[in-house]
Residue, then its C-alpha position, 0 to 999 in steps of 0.5 A: x192672057x187667058x182665053x175663056x176656053x183656057x179658064x174653063x179648062x182650069x175651072x174643070x180641073x179645079x172642080x174635078x180635084x176639089x169637088x163643087x166650089x163657090x165662086x170665091x173658092x174658084x177665084x182663090x184658086x185662080x188669082x191671076x184670072x180677073x173675076x169678071x172673066x172667071x164669071x164669064x167662063x163659068x156661065x158661058x160653059x155648058x159643062x158645069x152644074x150651077x146652083x144659086x142659093x141666095x134670096x134676092x131683095x131690092x136695093x137702091x143704088x144712089x150713086x147711079x141716079x137711084x137706080x133699083x138693083x137686086x142684092x146680092x149684086x151679080x158679083x156677090x151672088x157669084x162669089x158667095x151664093x153660087x155653087x159650081x160642079x161637074x155633072x158627076x157631082x150632083x150629090x156632092x152639090x146638094x150636100x155642099x149647098x145645104x151646108x153653105x146655106x146653113x152656114x149663112x143661116x147660123x151667121x144670120x142667127x148670131x147677128x140677130x142675137x146681137x140685135x136682140x141683146x142690144x135691144x134688151x139693153x135699151x129695154x132695161x132703160x124703159x118702163x113696161x108702159x113705154x116698151x108697149x108703145x114702140x117696136x123694133x125690126x131688122x132688115x137687109x141680108x139678116x132678114x133673108x138669112x144671107x149674112x156673112x162674116x167676111x172681115x171689112x173696114x168700118x168706114x167711119x172708124x177704120x175698125x175691122x168688123x165681121x161682115x154684114x152690119x146689123x140694121x135696127x129700126x125703132x118705131x115710136x108711138x107719136x104719144x111718147x115724149x121726146x125724152x124717150x127718143x133721146x134715151x133710146x138714141x143715147x143708149x143705142x150709141x153707147x151699145x153701138x160703140x161697145x159692139x164695134x170695138x170690143x174684140x169679142x164682138x166687132x159687129x157694126x150696128x146701124x140704127x134709126x129711131x122714128x115716129x110712127x107717123x113719120x114711117x107712114x108718111x114715108x110710105x108715100x114713096x115720094x123720094x129716094x129716102x122714102x123708098x129706102x125706108x119703105x123697102x126696109x120696112x117691107x123686108x123687115x123682121x120683128x125684133x122686139x117691143x109691141x107686136x101690135x104696133x109693128x102690125x099697124x106699120x105693116x097694115x099701113x104699108x098694105x093700106x097705102x099700097x106701097x108694098x105693090x110699088x116695091x114689088x113692081x120695082x123688084x120686077x123692074x130690077x129683076x129684068x134689068x139684072x137679066x139684061x145686065x147678065x146677058x150683056x156682061x157675058x160677052x163683053x171684053x173683060x180686059x177693056x170693060x168701061x166703068x158703066x158696064x162694070x157697075x152692072x157687076x157690083x155696087x159702087x161701095x163694093x169697088x174697094x172690097x173687090x178691086 
């Protein structure tokens, strides 16, 4: 069994040999070390330079009584968005962090281009007048330029896809007929299948279409579904259609005060994360219980990081 001191020494030697490393690279170099023990050694040590380069956003963990969490999870943040180095490697740290941040930005831009291409396919089915009465936006890690391309299995089909999914929300004016919504849904389903299965893409597109009045009702923040929908709109990035309609949605968010509620939940989640990190630093990594382990990663990551 590796002690924390032994693991720290191995980390030191790895950084000395290879230069600054993110958590995933340290884990790859030490496959026999449980990832929580590796995380503990990295953060309990006074010997390493540590640089975080993620942006954090709110997430609701439905499997834990709708508890608010921050994304990336503590584990994902460690593996993908935290760089470790030695005191003499400060310049290398700066250079490496720049290249890593640019990599995630480029991956995000590529996935945003997928979303733009999909929406272009939808718009070709619609008249100019109809397009002026709808808008589309994206959210999640793409909106924060944190997308990744780590291969993962698509839950429904078993197909392997490239990392982060592409989430698209399409808002329709209440004045558009139902046939327009049906046309958009049918075309998005067709494109979703193409992008998922085509070997040149292997991208997972998730989408939802809803009326403007439904979106504004969800700003009531009454239940978990409303909260998730509001949070997605809050962190959104305009994708296409009517910018005027998109700004009406954003204005409604401010007018109804849901942006303040989301920011309050973010502060709560940030406090919980700090408490979780303090607790995790000193638990026995070999005998950790499920509740404490769940502080480290989201439930849906358990298969990916087991």
